[in-house]
C-alpha positions as CSV (number, residue, x, y, z in Angstrom):
1,M,-44.6,115.8,233.0
2,R,-42.8,112.9,231.4
3,P,-41.6,113.5,227.8
4,R,-43.4,111.5,225.1
5,F,-41.6,108.6,223.6
6,T,-41.9,109.7,219.9
7,R,-41.4,107.6,216.8
8,D,-38.1,109.5,216.1
9,A,-36.9,108.7,219.5
10,Y,-37.9,105.0,219.1
11,L,-36.1,104.8,215.7
12,R,-32.9,106.1,217.4
13,S,-33.1,103.7,220.3
14,P,-31.7,100.1,220.5
15,I,-35.3,98.9,220.9
16,A,-35.8,99.6,217.2
17,Q,-32.9,97.3,216.2
18,I,-34.2,94.5,218.5
19,V,-37.7,94.8,217.1
20,Q,-36.4,94.7,213.5
21,I,-34.3,91.6,214.1
22,A,-37.2,89.9,215.9
23,A,-39.5,90.7,212.9
24,A,-36.9,89.3,210.5
25,W,-36.6,86.1,212.6
26,A,-40.4,85.8,212.7
27,G,-40.5,86.2,208.9
28,G,-37.9,83.5,208.4
29,W,-39.7,81.2,210.8
30,L,-43.0,81.8,209.0
31,F,-41.5,81.2,205.6
32,T,-39.9,78.0,206.9
33,Q,-43.3,76.7,208.1
34,M,-44.7,77.5,204.7
35,G,-42.0,75.6,202.9
36,V,-40.7,78.6,201.0
37,P,-37.2,78.0,199.5
38,A,-34.3,79.9,201.2
39,S,-36.9,80.7,203.9
40,W,-34.7,82.2,206.6
41,L,-33.1,84.7,204.1
42,S,-36.2,85.5,202.0
43,G,-38.5,85.7,205.0
44,A,-36.3,88.1,206.8
45,V,-36.1,90.3,203.7
46,V,-39.8,90.5,203.2
47,A,-40.5,91.1,207.0
48,V,-38.0,94.0,207.2
49,M,-39.3,95.5,204.0
50,M,-42.8,95.5,205.4
51,L,-41.6,97.1,208.6
52,G,-39.9,99.8,206.6
53,R,-43.1,100.5,204.6
54,F,-44.8,101.3,207.9
55,G,-41.9,103.7,208.8
56,Y,-40.3,101.5,211.4
57,G,-37.3,100.2,209.5
58,V,-33.9,101.2,210.7
59,I,-30.3,101.0,209.3
60,M,-28.2,98.3,210.9
61,P,-25.2,99.7,212.8
62,R,-21.8,98.7,211.3
63,A,-21.0,96.4,214.1
64,L,-24.2,94.4,213.6
65,T,-23.6,94.2,209.8
66,E,-20.1,92.9,210.4
67,T,-21.4,90.3,212.9
68,A,-23.8,89.1,210.2
69,M,-21.0,88.7,207.7
70,L,-18.7,87.0,210.2
71,V,-21.3,84.4,211.4
72,S,-22.6,83.6,208.0
73,G,-19.0,83.1,206.7
74,V,-18.2,80.7,209.4
75,V,-21.3,78.7,208.6
76,M,-20.5,78.6,204.9
77,G,-17.0,77.4,205.6
78,A,-18.3,74.6,207.7
79,G,-20.1,73.2,204.6
80,M,-16.9,72.7,202.7
81,T,-15.4,69.2,202.2
82,P,-12.5,67.7,200.3
83,D,-14.9,66.8,197.6
84,T,-16.0,70.4,197.3
85,L,-12.4,71.6,196.8
86,A,-11.8,68.9,194.2
87,A,-14.4,70.6,192.1
88,I,-12.2,73.7,191.7
89,G,-10.6,72.0,188.7
90,T,-13.7,72.6,186.7
91,Y,-13.8,76.3,187.4
92,P,-11.6,77.8,184.7
93,L,-13.9,77.1,181.8
94,S,-16.9,78.0,183.8
95,L,-15.3,81.3,184.8
96,A,-14.6,82.1,181.1
97,L,-18.2,81.5,180.3
98,L,-19.1,83.8,183.2
99,V,-17.1,86.7,181.7
100,A,-19.0,86.3,178.4
101,A,-22.3,86.1,180.4
102,I,-21.6,89.4,182.1
103,V,-21.0,91.2,178.8
104,A,-24.0,89.6,177.1
105,T,-26.3,90.2,180.1
106,T,-25.4,93.8,180.4
107,L,-25.8,94.5,176.6
108,A,-29.1,92.7,176.3
109,S,-30.6,94.3,179.5
110,S,-29.4,97.8,178.6
111,L,-30.9,97.5,175.1
112,V,-34.3,96.8,176.7
113,L,-34.1,99.9,178.8
114,M,-32.9,102.1,175.8
115,R,-35.2,100.8,173.2
116,G,-38.2,100.0,175.3
117,F,-38.2,102.7,178.0
118,G,-36.2,105.5,176.4
119,W,-33.2,105.4,178.8
120,R,-29.9,107.0,177.9
121,R,-27.1,104.7,177.1
122,D,-24.8,105.4,180.1
123,D,-27.8,105.2,182.5
124,A,-29.0,101.9,181.0
125,I,-25.5,100.3,181.2
126,L,-24.9,101.2,184.8
127,A,-28.5,100.2,185.8
128,T,-28.0,96.7,184.3
129,V,-24.3,95.9,185.2
130,P,-24.7,92.8,187.3
131,G,-23.2,93.8,190.6
132,A,-20.4,96.0,192.1
133,L,-23.1,98.5,193.2
134,T,-20.6,100.8,195.0
135,A,-18.5,101.3,191.8
136,V,-21.7,101.7,189.8
137,M,-23.2,104.4,192.0
138,T,-19.8,106.2,192.4
139,I,-19.5,106.5,188.6
140,A,-23.2,107.5,188.3
141,V,-22.7,110.4,190.8
142,E,-19.4,111.5,189.2
143,R,-20.8,111.6,185.7
144,R,-24.1,113.2,186.8
145,L,-26.3,110.4,185.6
146,D,-29.7,109.2,186.8
147,V,-28.6,108.2,190.3
148,P,-32.0,107.4,191.8
149,G,-33.1,105.4,188.7
150,I,-29.9,103.4,188.5
151,G,-30.1,102.6,192.2
152,I,-33.8,101.5,192.1
153,V,-33.3,99.2,189.0
154,Q,-30.2,97.7,190.6
155,S,-31.9,97.1,194.0
156,T,-35.2,95.8,192.5
157,R,-33.2,93.3,190.4
158,L,-31.7,91.9,193.6
159,L,-35.2,91.6,195.2
160,F,-36.5,89.8,192.2
161,L,-33.6,87.3,192.4
162,I,-34.1,86.6,196.1
163,I,-37.8,85.9,195.6
164,V,-37.8,84.2,192.2
165,L,-34.5,82.3,191.9
166,P,-35.1,79.9,194.8
167,F,-38.4,78.8,193.3
168,A,-36.8,78.4,189.9
169,V,-34.0,76.2,191.2
170,K,-36.4,74.2,193.3
171,L,-38.6,73.7,190.3
172,L,-35.7,72.2,188.5
173,G,-35.2,69.8,191.4
174,D,-31.5,70.6,191.7
175,T,-31.2,71.6,195.4
176,G,-29.7,69.8,198.3
177,A,-30.7,69.9,201.9
178,P,-30.5,73.4,203.3
179,F,-27.3,73.8,205.4
180,L,-28.1,75.5,208.7
181,G,-25.1,74.4,210.7
182,G,-26.7,71.4,212.3
183,G,-25.3,67.9,212.2
184,P,-24.2,65.0,214.4
185,T,-21.4,67.0,215.9
186,T,-21.6,70.5,217.1
187,V,-18.5,72.6,217.6
188,S,-17.4,73.4,221.1
189,P,-17.7,77.0,222.4
190,A,-13.9,77.3,222.3
191,A,-13.7,76.0,218.7
192,L,-16.5,78.4,217.7
193,A,-14.6,81.3,219.3
194,A,-11.4,80.3,217.4
195,L,-13.3,80.2,214.1
196,L,-14.8,83.6,214.7
197,V,-11.4,85.1,215.6
198,G,-9.7,83.4,212.6
199,G,-12.4,84.8,210.3
200,L,-12.0,88.2,211.8
201,A,-8.3,88.2,211.2
202,V,-8.5,86.9,207.6
203,G,-11.4,89.4,206.9
204,A,-9.2,92.3,208.2
205,L,-6.5,91.2,205.7
206,F,-9.1,91.0,202.9
207,A,-10.3,94.5,203.9
208,R,-6.8,95.9,203.5
209,L,-6.7,94.3,200.0
210,R,-10.0,96.0,199.3
211,L,-11.8,92.8,198.4
212,A,-15.6,92.6,198.3
213,A,-17.4,91.5,201.5
214,P,-14.1,91.0,203.3
215,L,-15.5,89.6,206.5
216,L,-17.8,87.2,204.8
217,L,-15.1,85.9,202.5
218,G,-12.5,85.9,205.3
219,A,-14.6,83.9,207.7
220,T,-15.6,81.5,204.9
221,L,-11.9,80.8,204.1
222,A,-10.8,80.4,207.7
223,S,-13.7,78.2,208.6
224,G,-13.4,76.2,205.3
225,L,-9.7,75.5,205.9
226,A,-10.4,74.4,209.5
227,H,-13.1,72.0,208.4
228,V,-11.4,70.6,205.3
229,T,-8.2,69.8,207.3
230,G,-10.2,68.4,210.2
231,A,-8.8,70.9,212.7
232,V,-12.3,71.9,213.8
233,P,-14.8,69.1,213.1
234,G,-18.5,69.7,213.5
235,H,-21.0,72.4,212.7
236,L,-22.4,75.6,214.3
237,P,-25.5,75.3,216.4
238,E,-28.5,75.7,214.2
239,P,-29.9,78.8,216.0
240,V,-26.6,80.6,215.5
241,A,-26.6,79.7,211.7
242,E,-30.2,80.9,211.4
243,L,-29.3,84.2,213.2
244,G,-26.5,84.8,210.6
245,F,-28.9,84.3,207.7
246,V,-31.6,86.5,209.3
247,L,-29.1,89.3,209.8
248,I,-28.0,89.1,206.2
249,G,-31.6,89.3,205.3
250,V,-31.9,92.6,207.3
251,F,-28.8,93.9,205.6
252,I,-30.2,93.2,202.2
253,A,-33.7,94.6,203.0
254,Q,-32.6,97.9,204.5
255,R,-31.5,99.3,201.1
256,F,-35.2,99.2,199.9
257,N,-36.4,101.1,203.0
258,T,-34.4,104.2,201.8
259,L,-35.9,104.2,198.3
260,D,-38.8,106.4,197.3
261,L,-41.9,104.2,196.9
262,A,-43.5,106.3,194.1
263,A,-40.3,106.2,192.1
264,M,-40.0,102.5,192.6
265,R,-43.5,102.0,191.3
266,Q,-42.7,104.0,188.2
267,L,-39.5,102.1,187.5
268,V,-40.7,98.5,188.3
269,P,-41.9,97.8,184.7
270,A,-38.4,98.8,183.3
271,A,-36.6,96.9,186.1
272,L,-38.8,93.8,185.6
273,A,-38.2,93.8,181.8
274,A,-34.5,94.2,182.2
275,F,-34.4,91.5,184.8
276,V,-36.3,88.9,182.7
277,V,-34.1,89.5,179.7
278,G,-30.9,89.5,181.7
279,M,-31.8,86.4,183.6
280,A,-32.7,84.6,180.4
281,V,-29.3,85.4,179.0
282,A,-27.5,84.4,182.2
283,G,-29.5,81.2,182.3
284,G,-28.3,80.3,178.8
285,F,-24.7,80.7,179.8
286,A,-25.4,78.7,183.0
287,A,-26.7,75.9,180.8
288,L,-23.4,76.1,178.8
289,A,-21.5,75.8,182.0
290,V,-23.5,72.6,182.8
291,I,-22.7,71.1,179.4
292,A,-19.1,72.3,179.0
293,A,-17.8,72.3,182.6
294,G,-20.0,69.7,184.3
295,A,-21.4,72.1,186.9
296,P,-24.7,71.1,188.5
297,L,-27.6,73.2,187.1
298,G,-28.7,74.7,190.4
299,D,-25.1,75.8,191.2
300,A,-24.6,77.3,187.8
301,L,-27.9,79.2,187.9
302,V,-27.1,80.9,191.2
303,A,-23.4,81.4,190.2
304,F,-24.4,83.1,186.9
305,A,-27.3,85.1,188.4
306,P,-26.8,88.9,188.2
307,G,-27.1,89.4,192.0
308,G,-25.1,90.7,194.9
309,L,-22.1,88.7,196.2
310,E,-23.3,88.3,199.8
311,A,-26.9,87.5,198.9
312,M,-26.1,84.9,196.2
313,V,-23.5,83.1,198.3
314,V,-25.9,82.9,201.3
315,L,-28.7,81.8,199.0
316,A,-26.6,79.0,197.7
317,L,-25.9,77.8,201.2
318,V,-29.5,77.8,202.4
319,M,-30.5,75.9,199.3
320,G,-28.0,73.2,199.7
321,L,-25.8,74.3,196.8
322,D,-22.0,74.7,196.6
323,P,-21.1,78.0,198.3
324,L,-17.5,77.7,197.1
325,Y,-18.4,77.4,193.4
326,V,-21.0,80.2,193.7
327,G,-18.8,82.5,195.8
328,T,-15.8,82.1,193.5
329,H,-17.9,83.1,190.4
330,H,-19.5,86.1,192.1
331,L,-16.2,87.3,193.5
332,V,-14.6,87.1,190.0
333,R,-17.6,89.0,188.7
334,F,-17.4,91.7,191.3
335,L,-13.7,92.2,190.9
336,G,-13.9,92.2,187.1
337,I,-16.7,94.7,187.0
338,G,-15.0,96.9,189.6
339,F,-11.9,97.1,187.5
340,A,-13.7,97.4,184.1
341,L,-16.2,100.1,184.9
342,P,-13.7,102.9,185.6
343,I,-11.9,102.1,182.4
344,A,-15.1,101.9,180.3
345,F,-16.3,105.3,181.7
346,R,-12.9,107.0,181.7
347,G,-12.6,110.4,180.0
348,G,-12.9,114.1,180.8
349,E,-15.3,115.8,183.1
350,P,-18.9,115.6,181.9
351,P,-20.5,119.0,181.0
352,P,-22.6,120.7,183.7
353,P,-26.1,119.2,183.8
354,E,-29.1,120.9,182.3
355,P,-31.8,121.9,184.7
356,E,-33.8,118.8,183.9
357,E,-30.7,116.6,184.4
358,A,-30.0,118.3,187.7
359,L,-33.5,117.4,188.9
360,R,-33.0,113.7,187.9
361,T,-29.8,113.5,189.9
362,Q,-31.5,114.5,193.2
363,P,-32.3,111.8,195.7
364,P,-35.8,110.3,195.2
365,G,-37.2,112.1,198.3
366,E,-36.1,115.5,197.0
367,R,-37.6,115.3,193.5
């Protein structure tokens, strides 16, 4: 008698990864047909989240995640021009405003959670810090804080950004043509291989330096230099670029498939309130960047948005914004928060948790 092919066996098989990528691609295609902004990214995220709700979502293997970062970085770099690099001269003032925006956004959002929803101060601050999720969750675990609550509020904020921000930027009419790698000239297979190898090498260096999203940034830099200097003219084939965005969408969506749905429903009001207040503050600073530094409004909104580095840079690219401007701001934000948080939460070992606290620090599925 042949053994049954159970759901657990399916989830452990390569077929599950193929089906998930196919579903993500279908979601991106459907959103493209519907005219949804950032369609390949947002469509993939929604499709994979739906797959996960039915119990068929799987975690991407590391090799596939790194492939997504590498391909997306090469596509981003191909969008850089000498005009883009010339805009770097306007960054210092804009970056100074970004630092002020991070502080103001965190304070305003954490006050909403403390005053409106009864959160403790440290929980509220870590839940509303705009980015550097690894550092945030590490500190939350070490200090025995509300790890599930912090993770859910951080993750749902990113989901709100991916869904809402493209519509807001499009409503303001400040987007360009989505860059998907197409163009009058397509890079040769040999040139594409050289870009990927170059991105892999620079990404490995960035990984040793412990930079955020090293492969994404390394491939962006390698591809950008090659295109700015004219060493590698042309763009990636459009299907390759779309695949990169779809894989990034799967990477973003998979974090929601590991969260407890009941816990998410309980925390959505708090997360939504903190998101609205935080985005309003960030939007105000983005407007200052437009006035003081001359940045385009769409670029500034995405650059100042309290979202993840990879998601916001890819979002900028698929919306026809400047990925270099957006990426520089989010990298500075990530590094600044990564260094500042351990200092802000320094001190002795926290006291042993009370029974109620111990219950709150368990993963959502074990509550």
